[in-house]
C-alpha positions in Angstrom: 18.1 50.2 39.0 19.2 52.6 36.3 19.6 49.6 33.9 16.0 48.6 34.7 14.7 52.1 33.9 16.7 52.2 30.7 15.2 48.9 29.6 11.7 50.1 30.5 12.1 53.2 28.2 13.1 51.0 25.3 10.2 48.6 25.9 7.7 51.5 26.0 8.8 52.5 22.5 8.3 49.0 21.3 4.9 48.7 23.0 3.8 52.0 21.5 4.8 50.7 18.1 2.7 47.6 18.5 -0.3 49.5 20.0 -0.4 51.9 17.1 -0.2 49.1 14.6 -3.0 47.3 16.3 -5.2 50.4 16.3 -4.6 51.7 12.8 -4.4 48.3 11.1 -7.7 47.4 12.6 -9.2 50.6 11.3 -7.7 50.1 7.8 -9.1 46.6 7.8 -12.6 47.7 8.9 -12.7 50.7 6.4 -11.4 48.7 3.4 -13.8 45.9 4.2 -16.7 48.4 4.2 -15.3 49.9 1.0 -15.3 46.4 -0.6 -18.8 45.7 0.6 -20.1 49.0 -0.8 -18.4 48.2 -4.1 -20.2 44.9 -4.2 -23.5 46.6 -3.5 -22.8 49.1 -6.3 -22.2 46.1 -8.6 -25.6 44.6 -7.5 -27.4 47.9 -8.2 -25.8 48.2 -11.6 -26.9 44.6 -12.4 -30.4 45.6 -11.5 -30.1 48.7 -13.8 -28.9 46.4 -16.6 -32.0 44.3 -16.2 -34.3 47.3 -16.3 -32.5 48.7 -19.4 -33.1 45.4 -21.2 -36.7 45.3 -20.2 -37.2 48.9 -21.3 -35.4 48.2 -24.6 -38.0 45.5 -25.4 -40.7 48.1 -25.3 -39.1 50.6 -27.7 -38.7 51.1 -31.4 -35.8 49.4 -33.3 -33.2 52.1 -33.0 -33.7 52.8 -29.3 -34.0 49.0 -28.6 -30.6 48.4 -30.2 -29.0 51.3 -28.5 -30.3 50.4 -25.1 -29.3 46.7 -25.5 -25.8 47.7 -26.5 -25.5 50.1 -23.6 -26.8 47.5 -21.2 -24.2 45.0 -22.5 -21.4 47.6 -21.9 -22.7 48.3 -18.4 -22.8 44.6 -17.7 -19.1 44.3 -18.8 -18.2 47.0 -16.3 -19.9 45.0 -13.5 -17.9 42.0 -14.5 -14.7 44.1 -14.0 -16.2 45.4 -10.7 -16.7 41.8 -9.6 -13.0 41.1 -10.3 -12.2 44.2 -8.4 -14.1 43.0 -5.3 -12.5 39.6 -5.4 -9.0 41.1 -5.7 -9.6 43.6 -2.9 -10.6 40.7 -0.6 -7.6 38.6 -1.6 -4.8 41.2 -1.7 -6.0 43.9 0.7 -8.5 42.6 3.3 -7.0 39.2 4.0 -3.4 40.4 4.6 -4.7 43.1 7.0 -6.7 40.5 8.9 -3.5 38.4 9.4 -2.0 41.3 11.3 -4.3 40.5 14.2 -2.4 37.3 14.8 1.0 38.9 14.4 0.1 41.7 16.9 -1.1 39.1 19.4 2.2 37.3 19.2 4.2 40.5 19.6 2.1 41.5 22.6 2.8 38.1 24.1 6.5 38.8 23.9 6.0 42.1 25.6 4.1 40.5 28.4 6.9 37.9 28.8 9.4 40.8 29.1 7.3 42.5 31.7 7.1 39.4 33.8 10.9 39.0 33.7 11.4 42.7 34.4 9.0 42.5 37.4 11.0 39.6 38.7 14.2 41.5 38.3 12.7 44.5 40.2 11.5 42.2 42.9 14.9 40.6 43.4 16.5 44.1 43.6 14.0 45.3 46.2 14.6 42.1 48.2 18.4 42.6 48.1 18.0 46.2 49.3 15.8 45.2 52.2 18.2 42.5 53.2 21.1 44.9 53.2 19.2 47.2 55.4 17.9 44.6 57.9 20.9 42.2 58.0 24.0 44.1 56.7 26.3 41.6 58.4 24.6 38.4 57.0 27.0 37.9 54.1 25.6 34.6 53.1 22.0 35.8 52.7 23.2 39.0 51.0 25.3 36.9 48.6 22.3 34.6 47.7 20.2 37.7 47.1 22.9 39.2 44.9 23.0 35.9 42.9 19.2 36.0 42.4 19.4 39.6 41.3 22.2 38.8 38.8 20.2 35.9 37.4 17.1 38.0 37.1 19.1 40.7 35.4 20.6 38.3 32.9 17.1 37.0 32.1 15.8 40.5 31.7 18.6 41.4 29.4 18.1 38.3 27.3 14.4 38.8 27.2 14.8 42.5 26.2 17.2 41.5 23.4 14.6 38.9 22.1 11.9 41.5 22.4 13.9 44.0 20.4 14.5 41.5 17.7 10.9 40.5 17.6 9.6 44.1 17.5 12.3 45.1 14.9 11.2 42.2 12.6 7.5 43.2 13.2 8.2 46.8 12.3 10.1 45.8 9.2 7.4 43.4 8.0 4.7 46.0 8.8 6.3 48.7 6.6 6.9 46.2 3.8 3.3 44.9 4.1 1.8 48.4 4.2 3.7 49.3 1.0 2.5 46.1 -0.8 -1.1 46.2 0.5 -1.7 49.8 -0.6 0.3 49.3 -3.8 -2.0 46.4 -4.6 -5.0 48.5 -3.7 -4.0 51.3 -6.1 -3.2 48.7 -8.8 -6.6 47.0 -8.5 -8.3 50.4 -8.7 -6.3 51.5 -11.7 -6.9 48.3 -13.6 -10.7 48.5 -12.9 -11.0 52.2 -13.9 -8.8 51.7 -17.0 -11.0 48.9 -18.3 -14.2 50.8 -17.2 -13.1 53.9 -19.1 -12.6 51.8 -22.2 -16.0 50.2 -22.0 -17.7 53.4 -21.0 -16.2 55.1 -24.1 -17.8 52.4 -26.2 -21.1 53.0 -24.4 -20.8 56.7 -25.1 -20.3 56.1 -28.8 -23.3 53.8 -28.8 -25.5 56.5 -27.4 -24.0 59.2 -29.7 -24.7 57.1 -32.8 -28.3 56.5 -31.8 -30.6 57.5 -34.7 -33.3 59.6 -33.0 -34.9 60.8 -36.2 -35.3 57.2 -37.4 -37.1 56.3 -34.2 -39.3 59.3 -34.5 -40.3 58.4 -38.0 -41.2 54.9 -36.9 -43.2 56.3 -34.0 -45.1 58.7 -36.2 -45.8 56.0 -38.7 -47.1 53.8 -35.9 -49.3 56.7 -34.7 -50.7 57.2 -38.2 -51.3 53.5 -38.6 -53.3 53.3 -35.4 -55.1 56.6 -35.2 -55.5 57.5 -38.9 -53.7 60.1 -40.9 -54.7 63.8 -40.8 -52.9 66.8 -42.2 -54.2 70.3 -42.3 -53.8 71.5 -45.8 -54.2 75.3 -46.6 -57.0 76.3 -49.1 -56.1 78.1 -52.3 -58.3 81.1 -51.5 -56.2 83.9 -49.9 -59.1 85.2 -47.9 -58.0 85.0 -44.2 -61.4 83.8 -43.1 -61.3 80.7 -45.3 -58.6 79.2 -43.1 -61.4 78.0 -40.9 -63.3 75.2 -42.7 -66.3 75.4 -40.4 -67.0 79.1 -41.4 -67.7 78.3 -45.1 -71.6 77.8 -44.7 -71.8 81.0 -42.8 -69.7 82.8 -45.4 -71.9 81.4 -48.2 -75.0 82.7 -46.5 -73.4 86.1 -46.0 -72.3 86.2 -49.7 -75.9 85.4 -50.8 -77.4 88.2 -48.6 -74.8 90.7 -49.9 -75.6 89.7 -53.5 -79.3 90.2 -52.9 -78.7 93.5 -51.3 -76.6 94.6 -54.3 -79.3 93.6 -56.7 -81.9 95.5 -54.7 -79.7 98.6 -54.6 -79.0 98.3 -58.3 -82.8 98.1 -59.0 -83.4 101.1 -56.8 -80.7 103.0 -58.6 -82.2 102.1 -62.0 -85.6 103.2 -60.9 -84.2 106.4 -59.5 -82.5 107.1 -62.9 -85.8 106.4 -64.9 -88.0 108.8 -62.9 -86.8 112.1 -64.5 -87.2 110.8 -68.0 -90.8 109.8 -67.3 -91.4 113.2 -65.8 -90.1 115.0 -69.0 -92.1 112.7 -71.1 -95.3 113.4 -69.2 -94.5 117.1 -69.3 -94.0 116.9 -73.1 -97.3 115.1 -73.5 -99.1 117.6 -71.3 -97.7 120.6 -73.2 -98.7 119.1 -76.6 -102.2 118.5 -75.4 -102.5 122.1 -74.1 -101.3 123.5 -77.5 -103.7 121.3 -79.4 -106.6 122.4 -77.2 -105.7 126.1 -77.7 -105.6 125.9 -81.5 -108.9 124.1 -81.6 -110.5 126.9 -79.5 -109.3 129.6 -82.0 
């Protein structure tokens, strides 16, 4: 019985190994498949962006049109590399993980076979014990039961050895496959990103070399051609109020009024200056008349 328990402990280790492989390989396969699908969706969205960039470029001035078209071409190249990335992930990562479903089923079948043989061994042992208790003097029946137990034990030992070999090969292959699958995954990612960085560097230079001033000149020339050309030129007069063209008529009227007022004031000043002279003259004429009158009376 102790031999049976020892075998059971060994088989439990094997069964745990297969169970963990089934669990985690299934999760790896599911997650990496989702990763690949999302990468494909990212490629599709980038293709839509490329189309929109080309449509936009056709509406712009020459410099921006050329820059956007070159940028769109570089972005399209990246999506070509992304497509290759998706195909390689499916071939070198997803498909090998899917194959582990079949290998795990085969290994589980070996474990089930061992359990049937083990159960038969346990059953024969229990039968022998019961016979010894019920008929301890029936040597023939006890001998037949012992023969059945020995045969079952040999089958169990043989099956256990086969199971150990199967699980050992499974574990060795599993470790090698894990190493290769994830090495391929990393290689695929590195190749894609290396090529993407190279293309993105070219795209960056394209955007850096874009002639913004040239496009602005073309745009302004187009605006002047459509809406006319108008530039506010400063007048030569340094008077601050002349900066407003619409104030000129008002300023002319004000200048005329001020000139008229100056002339009136000047005429008033002249008349004010002439009044004292006229008074003196009148006084002189009056005094001369008075003197002539006095002499004639004498």
